[in-house]
ZAKELUM-720794 format. One record per residue: x, y, z of N, C-alpha, C in turn. Coordinates in steps of 0.001 Angstrom, whole numbers, plus 500000, padded with zeros to 6 digits. Layout:
<recs>
XYZXYZXYZ...
</recs>
This chain:
<recs>
628767646948604160627481646797603470627198647982602561627501649196603042627285650391602228628194650372601011629464649919601194630402649860600072629875648903599002629345647732599452628812646757598490627607647332597729626766648089598416625603648704597788626010649704596715627034650501596991627513651464596005628053650761594765628741649615594945629255648859593802628121648362592894627044647894593526625906647389592739625247648510591941625098649694592538624491650825591831625332651235590641626679651271590825627568651643589729627505650623588605627467649329588976627364648268587962626075648403587165624987648711587864623696648887587172623737650084586235624370651172586624624467652357585768625265652053584517626378651287584667627170650932583496626363650052582539625591649130583115624765648247582277623734649040581470623084650014582077622099650837581382622754651687580301623965652210580560624626653018579547624983652193578322625366650895578562625705650054577411624493649799576505623324649590577094622131649227576308621369650419575745621496651588576251620713652763575796621607653887575297622820653513574818623748654555574367623442655023572951622581654299572147622303654683570736620807654811570506620159655806571028618706655970570814618398656347569366617226655805568812616788656134567446615320656520567503614990657706567058613609658213567110613011658189565715611685658271565622610977658361564340609757659238564525609285659755563411608136660667563435606875659898563069605876659872563971604600659203563681603794660036562675603134659398561735602256660165560818601123660809561596600838662068561356599793662768562116598394662237561840598204661488560742596843661073560387596331659951561264597226659268562016596800658102562789597165658304564245596274658006565127596517658074566567596814656649567037598050656239566971598416654860567305598623654723568800598925653455569207599113653194570628600332653936571167601421653972570371602627654627570863602428656126570991601783656763569994601548658207570067600613658530571214599638657626571453598708657850572553599457657842573891600421656914574004601211656876575245602061658109575399602606658620574283603425659838574343602610661024574810601381661119574276600515662243574689600183662153576180599972660908576655599677660760578082600861661214578938602078660858578494603254661265579270603428662779579253603148663414578090603251664866578020602241665519578927601006664963578950599952665559579774600284665475581254601133664475581640601513664330583046602788665079583387603330665809582385604548666578582645605808665754582567605726664550581966606906663700581866607562663865580501608819663516580407609539663596579146609095662471578237608761662750576965608337661688576050609400660612575937608918659340575932609850658232575858610243658004574413611527657997574125612026657852572766612076656389572376611792656137571046611911654779570534613389654441570468613782653324571031615201652948571069615343651478570728616546651066570560616827649681570203616720648812571452615544648274571685615324647368572812615396645947572307615005645033573139615069643620572783614197643318571574613012643953571523612068643651570444612359644409569174613197645464569248613397646294568056614812646329567548615734645701568204617121645740567736617232644962566445617959645479565484618099644869564157619453644191564074619656643128564838620911642379564802620953641495563569622073641104563203622237640276562006621461638978562161620709638596561110619965637345561129618623637435561817618244638630562286616949638767562955615831638658561922614638638191562376613479638071561489613053639454561030612705639600559749612300640920559244610973641366559862610766642666559870609504643219560349608461643086559250607224642864559655606133642678558698605038643714558947604374644051557873603193644918557967602090644261557149600912644153557749599763643541557084598594644526557068597893644544555962596683645362555900595777644814554786594507645065554954593524644584553971593121645736553052593016645438551786592648646424550774591303645999550168590359646936550162589048646698549560588985647454548239588660646725547174588539647333545843587056647567545533586802648685544880585439648983544412585490649324542929584466648865542242584340649169540812582922649644540561582779650897540150581444651451539959580689651616541253581413651807542386580761652009543671580383650730544386580747649556543824580390648268544428581671647500544716581761646912545940582939646133546303583075644940545362584296644688544881584527643600543935585726642766544383585793641562543846586915640660544130587927640799543003589053641442543262590016641667542175590593640368541614590651639311542452591195638038541953590271637401540918588970637743541005588024637223540019587947638121538794588500639338538898588395640304537804589706640471537052590811640458537778592118640690537174593011639470537426594071639360536659594976638205536784595885638355538000596363637198538530597281637214539671598573637931539324599024637743538082600301638357537699600181639884537700599035640407537236598850641855537222598772642407538644598091641684539540597975642133540923599338642144541616600134641053541432601447641009542082602405642030541477602310642228540179603175643232539544602827644631540048601535644912540198601118646222540709601590646408542143601524645329542941601969645435544336603455645745544410604269645029543661605712645242543719606089646632543199605315647145542259605600648497541748605227649558542768604208649290543594603743650287544546604535650274545852605157649119546203605897649044547469607152649912547413607548650478548554608805651243548592609993650347548254611072650941547795612262650194547412612839649472548636613215648234548452613779647449549542612753646595550263611483646637549847610449645838550483609960644763549528609557643640550085608950642556549328607580642269549932606734641613549150605407641326549684604614640426548775603479640018549240602549639213548455601129639569548880600191639065548144598783639314548470597963638057548215596856637953548917595999636777548814594545637190549070593581636403548599592166636744548825591814636727550311590878637628550692590445637705552084589105638438552117588626638661553319587412639467553526587664640415554686586960641559554658587132642502555757586099642222556845586041643106557840585150642896558985583677642920558601583335643534557461581952643600556995581594642476556034582560641563555791582288640459554887582479640795553428583030641968553128583267642347551744584525641661551212584563641347549894585810640802549325586959641780549541588104641258549917589260642113550189590526641379549784591625642107549774592940641551549477593815641750550702594379640667551206595299640756552336596703640979551793597301642134552108598654642484551667599612642232552813600647641461552549601707641197553532603032641649552946603669642599553619604950643136553151605959643050554280607202642938553928608244642836554940609463643652554519610213644070555547611410644883555309612366644669556457613638644756556158614652644620557206615001645976557806614582647026557160614892648377557616613624649002558201613739649461559429612565650046560081612102651314559387612988652069558807612602653304558125611755652996556887612124651951556165611342651554554984609944651091555391609902650338556499608606649849556978607689651014557358608221651999558048607410653141558447607096654085557276607905654015556233607578654752555027606301654180554391606233652824554341605035652183553813603831652471554712604067652419556013602967652711556950602387654101556688603250655095556484602806656459556239602036656555554925602484655827553880601808655870552586600416655233552667600296654145553448599001653494553591598021654406554322598503655041555391597632655915556174597178657117555348598077657700554581597744658897553798596934658569552546596930657292552110596220656910550899597090656926549661598342657364549772599221657411548602599501656010548065599618655026548968599887653660548506598722653131547682597476653447548115596306652962547380596261653573545980596607654861545893596626655521544593597655654892543671598846654627544243599899654009543433599514652595543024598908651845543943598514650468543641597488650422542508596435651254542598595425651247541533596001651759540215596912652726540285597513653255539060598336652177538361599168651470539127599984650400538530599107649239538073598031648945538815597154647844538422596471648165537099596001649402536944595395649782535672596397649596534526597617650047534760598640649971533724598930648523533335599097647642534341599415646241534054598243645523533395597021645801533856595853645138533272595648645598531826595813646887531574595674647376530200596721646734529293597949646590529830599015645965529042598672644513528737598175643783529737597787642390529515596665642285528486595651643136528634594521643088527701594962643424526278595884644393526180596386644748524850597104643572524215597890642849525015598601641678524503597624640580524094596566640392524907595567639373524570594837639712523281594504640994523105593811641386521876594696641146520657596008641486520778596933641273519668597091639797519354597170638969520401597328637535520190596096636946519502594911637374519959593682636879519336593606637322517887594003638583517631593981639088516262594954638317515367596169638010515881597158637263515096596639635874514756596069635201515743595554633843515503594404633865514501593553634864514627592442634957513687592933635203512277593957636059512136594506636326510805595178635091510223595775634298511125596461633085510667595512631913510497594252632099510792593270631031510662593313630032511789594001630357512878594101629447514012592897629651514946592583628620515689591457628664516615591811629508517850590824630280518292591015631082519519590162630550520660589672629323520505588831628724521543589633628521522819589065628901523922589716628742525217590548629926525634590820630828524711591590632014525070590664633030525753591116633633526852590273634652527522590084635850526613588842636250526465588541637386525598588427638651526435589337639588526289589311640810527108588159641714526681587732642615527570586683643580527193587135644468526046586157644923525254586492645776524108587045647118524559586595647594525729587063648865526257587512648688527703588270649645528191588797649583529556588081650546530485586795650775530230586050651742531050585929651267532496585942649928532710585809649429534080587005649800534937588163650003534293589365650355535062589331651803535540588640652667534797588607654083535162587816654331536439586832653459536722586019653646537926586532652840539113587718652235538983588266651417540069588853652311541155588607651958542411589189652657543549589476651637544635590376651999545563590781651071546620590989651823547922590800651114549024591013651679550349591500650602551304592271650994552299592860650032553245592216650160554611592199649048555357591740649050556746592451647930557508592352647943558809592881646887559679594374646639559430595206647654559651596645647520559440597330647064560729598283646125560595599030645591561740600520645605561409601331646062562359602796646040562226603331645077563284604206644123562865604672643106563819606093642674563482606694642023564463607997641379564287607892639990564887608077638967564021607807637587564403606373637506564938606182637143566172604845637043566748604503638238567626605422639190567711605194640355568564604526641464567754603349641886568190602612642951567508603064644301568061603518645121567187603940646458567594602767647443567632601968647358566601600949648394566454599781647853565626598577648230566045597371647909565273596607649206565011596205649393563770595497650617563399594254650227562600593137650828562960591912650630562177591699651882561329591714651724560038591595652841559113590193652883558507589763654081558155588489654254557471588715654209555962587845653498555267587916653491553809587581654878553274588132655269552128587907656641551626586435657005551482585609656023551117584191656297550898583336656026552133583972655575553219583203655179554394582547656371555085583199657537555040582606658718555663581272659069555014581227658997553657579976659288552954578903658264553287579310656965553367578330655925553690577803656089555103578705656399556042578266656594557419577315657789557521577629658842556764576758660013556785575386659684556211575366658902555101574080658505554502573283657631555458573994656695556157573303655841557132572710656679558260573473657672558719572983658519559800571766659328559346571817659840558114570666660593557599569444659703557446569663658448556998568541657524556856567923657204558213568768656949559219568253656666560555567493657868561110568029659062560870567353660266561346566008660451560659565965660182559341564706660310558597563683659292559073564124658062559319563205657038559819562657657420561184563535657992562012563099658413563347562063659535563237562314660502562357561347661596562174560032661083561604560107660112560667558893659541560095558064658843561159558733658105562033558015657420563108557333658423564033558041659502564342557449660530565199556257661202564509556392661460563190555291662092562445554070661180562389554312659885562202553190658942562179552481658882563518553261658910564589552661658896565911551837660159566138552397661310565721551657662570565867550381662556565025550468661986563813549286661899562949548218661010563578548650659918564171547705659009564835546984659723565969547752660482566759547148661211567869546199662297567350546607662986566258545764664044565715544461663472565143544552662321564492543341661693563963542383661316565093542951660849566189542110660515567329541401661763567858542141662872567902541544664124568361540437664583567403540688664463566081539685664860565093538441663999565221538628662687565432537486661792565585536658662169566812537329662510567898536614662919569105535855664227568881536491665178568168535823666449567886534629666251566953534765665379565958533641665116565059532466664510565813532773663564566706531700662951567490530993663997568353531780664902568927531194665959569752530348666906568905530857667287567724530110668180566843528804667536566386528844666250566050527625665549565644526603665522566780527100665312567989526210665290569145525536666647569339526319667718569236525765669056569417524812669419568270525145668990567048524266669271565916522908668600566086522927667333566512521661666633566747520864667289567868521560667734568903520870668406570007520234669706569509520968670452568671520451671703568142519243671452567246519319670380566425518197670067565551516958669688566352517161668990567471516031668602568313515388669810568966516206670780569368515703671975570035515024672940569071515361672841567789514805673786566823513344673461566523512524674480566379511101674293566099510794674420564610511731674932563840511503675125562426512412674217561640511959673854560454512756672963559629514006673655559097513902674957558863515045675707558331515158677022559059515635677045560307515724678289561058516819679182560505516544680452560574517561681423560145518478681708561312519774681695561063520728681938562134520654683388562586520911683578563873520938684946564392522025685761563748523046685043563244524156685761562624523843686231561216522722685720560634522383686114559271521820687523559274522371688351558432521910689719558362520595689792557594519833690803557870518577691002557162518892691443555742518297690744554777518578691025553375517291691438552695517286692505551909516048692971551267515455691913550358514132691949550153513468690953549312514014690998547895513969689850547206514476689808545833513555690553544884514119690938543763513321691630542742512379690648542069511446691195541319510471690349540629511188689440539642510645688218539421511292687278538505511508687897537134512699687675536603513044688200535281512828687131534231512562687551533012512265686610531947513533686211531185514639687035531307515835686706530578516470685445531154517539684956530461518102683666530842518546683652532290519669684203532630520087684372534021520758685726534111520385686509535107520885687876535220522328687879535704522912689095535728524302689246536150524486688844537604525656688262537963525879687810539332526448688905540205526288688731541498526990689532542486527941688604543211529122689108543634530087688224544292529520687630545576529902686372545847529462685708547075530234686277548249529530686682549290530166687308550452531000686300551208532105686755551745532963685899552551532691686067554036531769686981554405531497687249555814530729686096556420530719685977557760529982684899558401528502684948558101527947686134557814526524686225557522526219685482556238524956685083556064524563684313554894524798685127553644525477684534552678525743685226551421524599684981550468524020686043549915522885685917549017523303686437547659523232685598546659523536685975545284522334685557544460521352686481544349520063686112543780520119685776542302521033686381541587520996686270540137522343685871539544522815684638539780524094684228539183523991684162537666525105684423537000525137684424535543525352683020535009524631682667533976524905681415533282525826681700532111526264680653531472527120680846530309526306681475529178526996682017528178526316682687527077525470681712526269524365682221525757523491681418524906524201681165523583524241679908523136524929679549521904523952678792521015523664679344519836522805678692518851523672678131517738523450676888517366524297676240516363524173676930515006522983677376514665522783677985513363523452679352513240523847679938514367524495681254514346526021681154514306526560679938514339528014679788514296528534680151512917529647680859512860530235681305511601531064680184510980531386680301509687532248679289509051533605679173509747534148680307510208535425680253510914535306679449512202534195679604512900534000678855514130533819677364513858533094677028512784532966675620512435534314675020512032535179675819511415536511675335511055537335675065512307537207675927513306537913675687514570537413674406515244536100674169515160535547672930515713536151671721514996536248671814513662536813670713512887538272670475513241539066671573513351540496671440513672540691670879515082539920671387516048540067670916517424539611669464517549538618669092516786538155667702516787539272666766516321539971667145515263541083666328514756542220666259515775542514667393516415543585667413517423543206666567518639541944666602519023541475665805520167541615664314519868541243663902518675541384662496518294542857662099518218543694663004517720545126662707517635545762662565519012545177663233520020545697663155521387545188661922522125544465661037521420543975659817522052542540659894522517541844660993522196540461661133522602539523660272521764538335660032522299537315659259521599536043660107521505535386660056520345534170660831520109533082659931519532531824660327519767530692659582519229529936660456518231528678660158518007527898660895517011527686662355517380527863662683518672527702664073519108529065664727519368530071664283518620531433664779518815531578666265518564530867666809517582530963668243517306530477669069518496529393668634519127528868669362520289529840669247521449530399668049521623531377667825522689532571668772522537533073668923521318534232669795521052533837671260521136532612671594520724532137672980520777532260673555522187532015672746523198532043673235524580533435673762524970534492673157524473535848673624524794536084675022524225535638675265523012535858676568522381534998677651523022533753677328523352532900678309524031533473678631525406533975677616526090534530677810527435535710678779527400536499678743526338537696679587526229537474680781525297536197681185525112535876682347524271536482682213522876536462681001522338536926680706520990538424680932520792539180680966521871540648681049521759541169679631521560541637679354520348541922677980519942543019677338520785544123678037521041545251677434521750544857677036523176544102677907523836543661677582525192542691676395525172541788676381524203540855675265524080541592673966523761542634674048522937543419672865522576544111672281523804544672673145524637545354672680525841544392671932526765543192672494526946542212671841527826541690670558527192541520670549525893541029669351525203542030668206525318543318668493525187544337667448525294544383666863526712544322667737527722544336667230529102543076666410529380541944666817528775540713666048528949540819664682528291541400664635527098541567663352526402542421662397527223543490662914527808544359662065528634543632661574529881542885662474530541542169662074531760541074661058531450540339661263530372539248660348530036539779658952529723540917658889529048541508657578528748541983656888530016542541657674530939543074657101532179541968656699533147540908657505533245539853657266534233538820656240533773538744655977532469537801654992531966536427655537531649536227656860531682534884657411531435534468657278529974535431657063529071535044656802527679534164655562527595534511654557528391533689653358528430532320653616529019532236654513530021530933654871530597530029655483529517530583656391528740529774657074527709529303656083526639530154655128526290529754654126525302528580653299525822528613652959527123527498652198527692526203653016527648526298654296527958525112655172527935524581655299526515525494655472525538525070655582524144524430654285523656524820653165524268524265651865523866522932651569524544522451652487525390521140652309525988521117652129527490522264652268528181522263652141529634521413653244530250520499652859531143519582653804531777520155654214533130519719655373533600520225655954534849520166654958536006519051654219536137518925653303537276519812652074537150520507651919536008521433650808535818522871651185536144523102652445536520524443652860536931524836652072538176526027651477538214526430650680539381526335651477540676525679650880541681525537651426543036524633652656543119523911652988542041523038654157542103521844653892543020521407652643543116520273652321543984520639652506545452521897652171545802522353652418547181522412653911547461522866654681546463522940656128546656521552656717546889520532656205546208519182656734546339518577656481547721519159655579548493518659655346549859519387656204550887520410656956550458521163657788551403520880659274551240520383659700550073520159661118549825519097661267548734518343662363548795517350662661547759518024663477546658518079662915545440518722663581544318517896663306543061517726664330542243516926664201541018517704664837539867518524664024539193519330664520538075518475664717536829518732665827536101518030666129534841516527666026535032516031666640536111514607666547536467513717667210535426514061668418535029513230669181534099514111670199533388513516671154532671514272672130531888514021673542532396515028674387532317514880675800532638514286676535531444514036677820531620513509678617530513514484678666529344515787678577529670516808678611528621517033677241528004516362676206528536516516674869527977517525673995528680518158674481529740519132673680530467518445672620531324519156671493531530518653670427532391518789670843533847517719670749534602517721671205535993517802669996536924518829669997537810519075668915538764518831669418540176518141668602541006517855668959542395518581667985543323519217668541544376519858667728545402519472668290546767518861667455547597518541667860548973519693667386549864520708668238549964521920667830550679521649667596552167520683668328552725520365668154554137519732666815554439519203666127553416518596664809553631519626663696553687520881664011553397521921662986553349522123662348554715522011661021554767522323660247555970523815659924555906524624660718556605526076660634556471526594659253556842526145658733557972526651657427558406526292656334557402525076656350556898524659655351555911525416655545554602525673656793554267526426657131553058527798656477553060528456656491554203529789655887554310529715654377554530528612653910555063528467652477555299528211651718554000527371652283553108526990651583551884527973651791550737528679652920550740529555653243549610530936653642550104531964653099549477533309653573549795533684654694548826534839655296549047535244656452548235535379656102546756535895654908546462536077654502545071534733654312544378533774653695545059532453653491544469531751654816544206531843655747545175531185657030544975531862657831543863533179657694543735533893658373542653533376657893541302533168656580541155532657656042539890531206656478539649530384656500540716529006656970540561528992658405540038529805659254540632529859660660540215530266660780538752531298660004538334531734660061536938530649659545535993529937658506536424528852657981535595527754659035535419527390659723536513526346660739536438526792661899535547528065662315535686528587663368534821528486662957533353528850661717533063528770661238531682527317661169531209526418660763532097525008660656531724524432662024531363524700663002532228524204664354531968524894664955530746526200664705530598526944665240529455526411664666528149526187663358528113525706662724526882524329663262526495523401663315527463522050663774527139522009665277526866522946666045527459523031667471527119523489667644525679524477666846525258524932666914523865523814666479522915523085665434523311521992664943522469520898666003522307520528666639523421519515667691523358520003668896522560521287669192522666521854670294521884521703670026520398521992668789519991521859668424518587520396668515518132519488668126519021518063668103518648517443669493518653517848670356519597517208671672519734517946672775519004519235672568518699519996673594517996520593674649518902520494674490520222521085675443521167521854674657522231522983675222522680523838674527523632523105674331524959522978673077525388522269672722526613523297672426527702523035673007528872523925672795530019523106672243531175523705672184532351523017671708533548522891672846534554521705672964535147521472673975536182521239673236537495522127673494538481522113672767539752521316673541540796520470672802541533519751673367542666520086672506543882520748673110544854521174672376546054520443672959547255519674672128547923518947672550549123519833672272550337520250673355551025521155673226552172520407673168553494519077673135553470518321673063554713518618671774555461518849671884556757519136670709557566520601670318557604521477671083556955522905670751556982523460671009558380524219670047558877524903670192560158526390669975559993527097669935561095528546669773561023528949668420560461528100667409560607528428666101560036528526666171558518527766667096557897527783667224556447529004667991555933529664668708556797530862669461556388532073668988557189532053667724557600533131667168558409534337666850557539535425666465558185536656666175557469536491664979556529535791663947556961535669662774556093534810663081554862533822664004555011533050664413553847533919665199552876534766666071553421535663666845552571536624665924551825537146664892552509538066663953551874537365663196550747536083662855550941535362662123549903535037663016548703534642664256548960534220665131547872535365665840547167536516665965547827537618666740547250538044666237545869538188664907545641538639664471544306537619664732543208536312664806543548535303664927542492534870666366542238535111667277543194534629668651543025535205669343541789536494669190541459537030669930540298536759669260538957536220668036538937536146667282537687535309667993536627534105668457537002533247669125536023533908670381535480534623671089536336535299672320535931536469672026535004537208670948535283538426670649534533538156669918533226537226668972533240537089668057532106535696668046531462534769668873531936533436668966531335533089670440531117533790671094530201533571672532529986532150672808529513531615673926529982530287674390529585529187673374529877529430672486530853528360671580531265527513672221532358528119673060533182527369673769534224526984675149533728525669675437533771525198676743533337524872677671534486524677677147535672524361677967536833524040677075538016523960677665539199523678676902540415523017677801541440522067677232542208521446677914543340521618677046544582522052677649545656522085676986546956520986677619547792519970676830548131518783677333548824518844677001550308518089677791551097517969677549552546519330677477553224520221678387552828521586678348553360521611678824554801522251678067555674522424678427557079523911678569557366524238678744558634525627679045559014526588677926558638526155676678558751527082675572558472527476675519556999526593676026556128526886676006554693528151676784554361528346677891555085529520678719554801530822678003555135530782677116556136531979676354556456532318675402555308531274674769554767531512673887553627531928674639552381531336675819552151531689676610550966533140677054551006533632677375552187535032677789552313535977676652551934535563675409552195536395674264551834536327673973550341535137674127549754534923673754548359535381674845547401535207676104547764535444677218546856536844677221546233537923676946546999539261676963546372539445675892545309538587674878545285538723673820544301538087674190542958537367675293542902536629675674541704537243676907541047537022677026539749537526678196539028536659679411539342537174680604539033536427681839539273535134681848538457535176681277537256533985681230536413532877680427537085533223679279537663532228678450538336531749679129539620532679679760540354532288680449541582531232681530541290531400682230540170530462683310539837529089682780539451528993681511539094527695680939538720526885680499539937527518680461541098526850679941542289526163681077543030524865680935543255524120681898544050523664681252545346523892681912546482523554681358547791522429682193548408521328681540548737520154682216549288519822681648550655519446682529551594519045682029552916517576681616552868517036681216554008515677680673554067514619681702553660514860682958553977513866683985553685513712684241552201514795684038551451514787684391550036514687683179549124514526681992549715514407680789548905513066680679548201511916680906548878510622680741548201510509681601546944510138680979545850509937681693544591511190682000543817512386681720544388513632682082543696513800681317542396513352680041542342513549679244541136512622679663539999511570680412540307510655680849539251511296681882538336512456682407538725513182683331537856513803682593536678514166681342536886514920680626535860514126679499535208512992679133535771512213678026535216510723678333535325509958677738534438508508677891534478507935677139535679506774677548536208506201676895537391506010675396537217505624674940536022505384673507535834506681672692535860507842673347535801509123672642535876509708672647537283509080673407538211509600673556539572508707672759540531509282671911541394508482671168542360507642672106543231506482671592543657505540672439544385506098672976545691506963672242546363507475672720547645508490673850547472508903674154546230509760675303545943508965676451545310507635676348545315506809677419544773506289677164543392506618676010542775506125675689541453504820674930541517504435674382540371503181673628540292503405672154539976504664671732539848504975670338539511504810669465540752503934668450540679503669667579541829504238666180541655504624665825540447505233664518540184506425664693539260507315663716539288508514663789538447508114663685536981508510664641536152508129664597534730508958663580533953508506663302532736509285662456531842510291663317531071511451662730530674511827661316530781512467660933532115512659661892533014513378661607534256512716660484535049511381660458535104510685659456535889510973658045535377511276657920534085511604656603533533513042656189533836513872657140534284515283656839534526515546656354535950514849656930536934515239656751538336514878655360538858515610654879539879515207653641540568513844653848541226513021652817541196511677652949541763511253651635542383510185651691543165509657650506543816509305649449542775509629648199543100509372647105542180510593646663541424511612647529541325512861647135540671513678646273541614514430645363541042515288644499541841516333645334542582516463645098543872517454645800544676517008647138545203515752647522544964515250648820545431514413648609546688514795649278547769514051649230549023513041650377549016511763650054548786510739651094548662510587651897549939510897651293551085510739651991552361511906652922552652513010652782551908514202653590552207514577654533551084513920654408549933514318655217548787513985656689549011514856657548548542514668658998548563514311659519549969515267659585550890514979660102552225514710661605552198514098662108553255513861663542553362512396663898553288512046665045553890510652665503553950510278666429552802511289666886552038510993667830550957511167667141549606512335667171549052512563666528547749512299665040547830512716664406548938512492662971549083511016662628549073510188663378549830508747663115549861508132663353548485508582664396547807508080664696546458508390663549545494509613662987545551510005661920544631509303660609544965509050660356546257508396659102546643506948659031546159506338660179545914504971660159545388504913659398544061505982659524543287506012658887541977506761657562541993507864657513542714508740656337542648508307655229543597507719655567544718507296654556545685506002655011546351504930655133545576503680655664546145503096654782547234503347653466547168502805652547548174503845652131549195505041652747549153506102652368550083505805652846551482506382652135552469506185652531553861506824653880554094506169654780554848506745656108555114508029655991555909508946656912555678510195656916556426509949657344557853510892657004558720510750657375560127510712658879560261510061659338561309509893660781561522511202661486561750512229660715562090513529661349562350514261661727561094513810661238559940514490661557558697514108662947558245515091663724557851514842665099557424514211665086556055
</recs>
């Protein structure tokens, strides 16, 4: 039995020597991690000897054996977009390019196909009887050299075909023969210069036996994958930012509600209509009223204490009869430039243009720059149409939504004149019913109201300038008594932010000065938000007075008969022409019981506008 066993072992050894006596190895391309290389690495990692490729049953190249095949799909792009080469180039050019690009000794063909993403593709099938030739092609496909050769030969063949077609068409045309039905090639070959190709999904097989499958990346796929990853990352960050914004808005809403609650509680506990904050420093009494226009300003304090600027400076007095011929020439030149920039002017165009030059101290280039930007803004915003309506006779109470505004806050535009002749406007900001303000008017409506009022004051200031011979501006008086955190809240800032810079940017020399009266601690919070939106020139015109220094302050700039009695003047009713402009009881859409809220300016205006109207509730400031 042992002897028989030894014979079988020897026979088996002889059989193995006959079949494995001629081993043949090959070098795998380093760019691809194929199944065979993966197995070799596993054997090395286990300390085993790498298995050499040898002539086995599936790989022996006996006479008459079926040739080995390699298949792969090629995607063509033109101008960065996948294209179907069979629809763009001729079959003969494609096959000629393929045969030129294949290694010597290989044959092949190509046919239309699609890749895994559904893009148009070309299925290339090549075959060879020599394994070395087959692996040479495999290496060229993996490295991209085959794609370069294929596109290079395709360009050459297509250009040659197009050149022949152009010559044939030219010959027929010269001979007077018809060229109908002949394909007309492009005049230039620029489309060929942007052509590129890449391979994917390569398979090596013999008959039905698959040797190797490789998935390749297209040359441009790395960039696309990177762009997709960046887009996904950006979308993820955007979603997170939106969620954070939603949470922050909720927190702001809760804080606003709390601040409003505390403000109302503080107002209820207060015994005075305009209490002075403990944080306000004691400020010496103001000097006696001066007769000059407006005295020199002092800078507004940035400290928490109430900032008092008793004597803000107004713009320089300008008399039309004192203008020099050179200045009138500048007005004429700037007027022409403004019209050339698309601006529109009316009968008071000279006064309108004069303001730009005065604003820039008669420096023409600076005035021209501001005038051009104003012309563009006026055309875009539609305020030219507002001014035309006013010039045609539109009255203040006919401004859209002005009647709703009069039920939310006490405001008296162009109420009277200062000693210098400027139009004096009063606003009782503390009387503003914030909730009603947002309920009756949206941001767009209030933006239009503000622009209409600016145009109304601007037009009548220009008209008065023409009639009086001196430049007329607007003097603002803002009563800050009763202001709470609701008046300086985030939603108020969002509503006022777009309109705060407008007068400064597009209505030069319309503001001559401003007083903020009865200023308390909350006013400084609002001033800090508004101040960066204004120019230094406008900031210097603003004077802020606390409750102690408010009485009699307006008598410095206006005569007693022009100042309402509750500010120390002798005026008890709204003077003309302002009284003829405002909404009043009896007009359609005017609620006599709700017009002009407030105990100060509102009560003063109701004496004239709604003398028989029901009194407002005691809770209204």
